[in-house]
N, C-alpha and C positions, 0 to 999 in steps of 0.2 A: 321488377322483384319476382311477380309471379311467373314471368316467362323463364327466369334463371332458375326458379325451383323445379319447373317443369322440365327444363333441360338437363338439370343435375339428375332428376329421377329417371329421365330416360336414358341418360349415359350409365346409370346404375343398373337398371333392368337390362339393358343390352350386355353390360359386362358380366351380370349374374347369369344371363341365359347362355352366354358363350361358355363360361366356367362351368355350368351345369351339363353340358354335352361334352363329356370327356372323350368320347369314342365315335367318330363319325364311320359308317360302315355302307360298303355298296356290295351288293351280290350279283352273280350271274348263275343261271342254269340255261340248258339247252332251250327251255320254253320261255324264258324271261331274263333279259339280259341287262346286265349294269342298272340294276334296281337300287335305288337309296332305301335302304332299311332304316328303321327307326334307332336314333341315336342311343348309345349305351352308357349307362353310368357305372362308375366303379363300385364295386361291394362294399358296403360300409363296414360290415364285420369281417373279420379274418376267418377263412375257411379251413376246417381239418382236412378237406378234400386235397388230393395232391394235385397239382396244376399240370394239365397235359403239355402246355407250352410255357417256357420260363424265358423270358427275354432279359438279358443282362446290358449293363452299360459298357461292356466291354466291345470295343470297335475290332472288326475283321478289317479286309481290304476297302480302300476308297474305291466308290463306284462311279465310273464316268458316264453311265447312262445306257439306255436301250435304243435300239434304232431299227432301221430296215433299209433296204437296198434299192437304188435307182436304177431302172433298168429301161432300155427304149421300148420294150413290149408294153411297160406299165404306162408310159407317157402316151404311147399309141391308143391304148384303151382310154384313158382319160379324155383324149381329144375327141373322143366319139360323144362326149356329153357337151352339154351348154357351159358357158363360163360359169353360170350360178352353180349347177351342180357338181361342176369340177371343184370349184371353191369349198364347196361341203366337205367333199372328201378329203381335200388337204387339210382343212381345219380339223376334222375328225382325226386324222393321222398324227399331225405335229403339233397342234397347240396345246398349251397347258390345261385347256378345257377338255380336249380330247385324250388321245393315246399319249401324248407329250412325248413322241419319238424325236430325241434331240442329238443323239450321236448316230449318224447314218453312213452308209457305205455307197460308193459308186465305182463302177469299173473304168480302168484307163483303156479306152478302145473298147473293142468288141468283146461280148461276153456270150455265155449260151443262151442269155434272153435278150440279146441284140436283134436288130433286125436283119444285120448281115455281117460279114467279116469286114473289119477296117481297123487301121491304126491312125495314129496322129502324123505319121510320115510313112507313106508306102512306096517311096521312090528309093530304089535298091541301091546300097552303098553311099547313100547321103550321110556320111560320118558326122559331118559338120552340122548337120539337121537344119539345112537352108530351107528345106520344103516342110518343115514342121508345121503344123497348123490344127486348131480345134474347131474348124469351120463347122463340121458335121454336128458337134456338140452344142453349137450355138442353135441350132434348130430342134434339138429333143432333149438331151440331158439337162443342159443349163436352164431352159425354161423350167422345167421340172423342180430343179433343185432351188431356182429363185422363189417359186411359189411356196417351197416349204419353208424357206428362210423368212418370208412374210409372216407364217404363222408362229415362229418360235424365236424369241430372241437370244435362246441359248443355244441354237442350233450349230452344230459341229459335224464335220464330214471327213471320213477317210477313204482311201482308195487302194485299188489293187489292180494290176494287169492281169487277164487271163492268158494272154499271148503277147510276146514282143512283136514288132513289126515282122512279117513273114520272113524277109530278106535277112533277118538276125537270127534265123533258126537253120539248123543243119538240113531239115528237108525242105526249106523255102516254102512252108505252108502253114497257115494259121492252125490247123488241126494237127494232132499227133498220132491218130489211129484212123482207120478207115471204116466207112460206114458199111456194117454188115448187113444192113435191111434191104439192100437194093434199090433205095430211094436215091442214091448218089447225092446225099446232102452236101458233101464237102469236096468230091471228086479226088480225094487222096489215094494214090496208087498203093497197093499192098508193098511195093519196094519201097516206100518212103515211110512206112511206119516206124516211128521211133521205139527204141527198144529200152525198157526198164532194166537196170537203173542207171541208164546213160543220162547224159545231159543233152537237151535239145537245143540248147543256145550254142552258138558259135564262139567257143571260148578263146578268141584271137583279140589282141589287144585293140584294134580299130573298133570291133564291134561292142566290145566292154567299155570303152570310153563313150561311144556313140549312144549307149543305153543309158549310161549315167547322165548324159546331156539330155536323153530323151525324158526321163523323169523331172529333171530340173526344169526344162521347158514347159511341161505340162503343170508344174506347180506355179510356176511364175505366170504362165498363160491364164490360169484359172484365177489367180490373185488378182489380174488384170480386170477380170469380169466380176470382181467383188466376192470371190467365193475362195476362202482360206482352207487349204488341205491340211487338217490337223496331223496326219499320219498316213504313212503308206506301208502296206504289207507287200513284200518285194514280189511275190508271184502267188497267184491262185493255185492251190493243190498242186505243188510241185512233185508230188509223188504218185501221179496219175497220168496215163495217156488217154485222151478224150478224142472224140470224133468232132466235138466243137472246139473252139480256141482254147488252146492250152499249151504248156511247155513244162517238160520234165526237167527237173534239175538235181544232181547229186548234191548232197549236203555242203561237202567241201567246194564245190564250184560255186554254190549261192552265196557262201560264207566269203568266198575269195572275191565274188562281185561285191559285195557290200564293204569289206574291209579295204579293198585296193582302189576301188573305183567310185561307188556310190557314196560312201560316208565321206571320202575326202572331196568330192565334187560338191556335196552339200554344204560342207565346212568352208570350202573356198568362196562359194557364191552367197555364204551367210544365210542359208535356209533352214528354218526353224522346224520344219516338218519331221516328225519323229519316224524313225525307221524301225519296223517290225519284222522280224523274221517269221514269214507266215506267207499264206495261210496254210498251216501243216496239217495235212490229212493222212498222216502216218501215226499208227498206235504204238510204235516202238519209240520210246523215248531216246535212243541213241541217235535217230536222225536229228533231233533238236539238239542233243548234247554236243555233236560234232562240230556245229556251228558256234554254240556258246563257248566251247573251248578255243577257238580260234582268237588269238590275243588282239589282232588287228580288226577283226570284225565285231567282236564284243564291245569294243570302244564306240561303236555306233548304233548298236543294237539297245533300243530301250525296252523292247518287249518282244513277245511272241503271240501270234495269232493262231487259234486252233479251230478245226471244224471237222464235222463227220468223224471217221476214225481217229482223229486227233484228240478226241474227247478222252480216249484212254491213256493219252501221255500226260494231259495237263496236271494231274495230282502230282505226278512225280517231279515234273519240271518246277512246279510251285514250291514244292519241299525244297527242292535242291538249289534253286535260284530264286529266293524269296524277294531279293531287290528287283526283279524284273516284273514289268506290266505284263498282264495277260488279257487277251481278247478271245471271246468267242466271235467267230467272224461269219459264220453261215449257218443259219438254223436249217435242220435237215426238212426237205422240202414235200414230202409225202407224194402221193401219185394222183392229185386232183380230187380227194375225197372231201377235203373242206368240211370235215365233220367234228363233232364233239371230242371224238377219241383224238383227233390229230391235235386238238388243243390240249388235251390232257398229255399226250407225248410231249408237245412242245414245252408244257410246265416241267416234265421230268427233266429234259435238257436244260432249262433255266437252272433249276436247282443244283443239277450236276455241276454245271460250270460255274455258278456263283459260290458253291460250297467248296470248290477247289480252287479259289483265287481269282477268278475272271473279274477283271475291272470294267468290261463292256460285254454286251450281248446284243448281236445283230440277226434280225430276222431277214429271210431271203426276199422273194418278191413280195412287195406290199400290195401292188394293184396289178391284176390281168384281165384279160377277157374272160368270159364265162367258161370257156373251154379249159384255161389254164395251159394251153400247149405251146412249147416252144417251137421255134422254126425246124427243129431236128426230130421232133415228135413225142417228147416226154410231156404228159399232162402233170402239171405240179399245183401245189396249194398256194393261196395267197391270202393277204388279210382282208382284201376288197375284191370282187368280181364285178366284171361289168359286161353286160350283154350289149355289144355295140349295135345290134339290130333294134331290139325293143327299147334299149337304153335303161333297164332294170338294173339297179345297184344293190349288191348284197354284201352286207359286213359279216364276214365268215367268223367261225368260233374262235379262230386263233386272232382275230383282231381283239378280241375281249380279254384273252389271257394276257395279251401284250398290254392292254390297257389297263389291266388290275395290277400289273406289276410296274409300270412306268408313270401312270396318271399323276401321283403325287411327288415324284421324285424331282429333285433338283441338283443342278451341278453342286459337288463338293460334299454329297451324300455318302455314308459308309455304311457297309453291311455290318450287322451286329451279330455277335455270338449268341446262340441259344441253346437250351439244354439238350436238345435231340435232333435227329436227323429227319424228323417227321415231315409231312408235306406242308411246310412253310418256310418263309423267308422274312427278315425283319431288316429295316434299315432305318438310319438316323439322318435326318435333314439337318442342314446347317443351323435351321431356327429351332432345333431341339424336338420337333414332331417326330415321333415314331411311325413308321409305315409298316404295317404287318400284313402279309399276304398268307392266307390259308386256303388250301385246296382240299375238299373232300372228294375222294374218288368213289366213296363206298356208294351202294345202291340205297343207302337209308340214311335219315336224317342223324346227324352226330352232335352231341351235347357235349361241351368241355369247358374247362376252366383255363383262363390265360392269366399269366403273372407278368405284369410288366413293371419290373423294377420294384416289386412290393406291392403293386397295385393290382387287384384282382377284378375280372370281370368274367362272367359266364356268357356263353354265346350258343345258340343253336344252329348248325350250319345244315342247310338243305342238301339232300343227297346230290351228288355229282354236281358239286358248285364251286365257283371261284370266289373268294371273298377278300375284300381290301379293308383294312381298318386304319384309319388316321388318328393317332392317339397324342393328346395334348397332356401333358402332366402338369 
């Protein structure tokens, strides 16, 4: 009897303690990152003070998750570490106890952060894809992805090609533009530069059919490896000519490929992978509208992916096509600064895309060596930097802004409407928990009142800080 009384008392004490901690709070500054602050209780008395942030119970869009991109140079940097150290980084990036990145991207073949140019079939005019294989990925990208899968049961992945196999392009080369630096990065002759706004793909039936088959075999081959491809964006940055793997497409031609070849092929093969018109890097909404007005293509287009200059088109497309899913497909990468200002800039991008209807947000390179340099000479930011010589590992400021927005989210979450467009975002998890992220970009501390569906609390935000609140009502 005495033991039962003690057990009941213990349960009551635990329940009371949990109920007393209404708001869990983590903060980060440049000097002190992901610090557990003292739990906050709601104010008992209604304040006459006007709340700076008012969170309603009105849902905006469903949110499928935050993620990053798997690239060959990332795995190359990770392989310089011991298995134990590598495991710690994977857990920090993907596990629910870490940054919880669970909706991630991968390239189909080579990218600008690949080790070299390649595709899944480099045999010219192999229209039947007899020589298709993912053998190279089995040694690089697939081990990287599988390690991430182990860390997060909610893991999903989407894919996009930077370039079709070179023999499917009009200039028979992975690149679309020459290397002006004199380093002869890609060997493309001036005479073979693709002209915008032309289409760099060979718009002939045999090549179009072969490319649809190429997508199909990619998805099926990855499924055989235990990796399900949730969605494909059909071309990375179709509005640019790059000296790395790339392929420009006119909107009409990309829509034609989707409506006449890719969509019907997926349908015939019973492939459930969603097709997105993306990743669009054009600020003019007319580029996207053209495809969405194609009656055959729109039958198969589930959504649109935007990146870089595409951020200026997403608001219009969301307003005109509210039924479509929208992705932010590549966070802008900086120039290797990896500083607090970079993280604040990324926060601005996150807010912009989510306030304009994005259902997912993808960071670019999750891991790079300490130089951040691509094989073609651009130094870029990453969430984690690894010095392959000294084995030093640095979690950069952008890792922490991604952790602040993603750590508490679970599949099925919704964005919530709030009273202002200030530096905050709010989410509703399926279990009813509300996640509030506030960024103070000012150079001094900031005290504010927050109203969560009629429940009030005060908070003092440190200068230039990221703050995440997990709120249980």
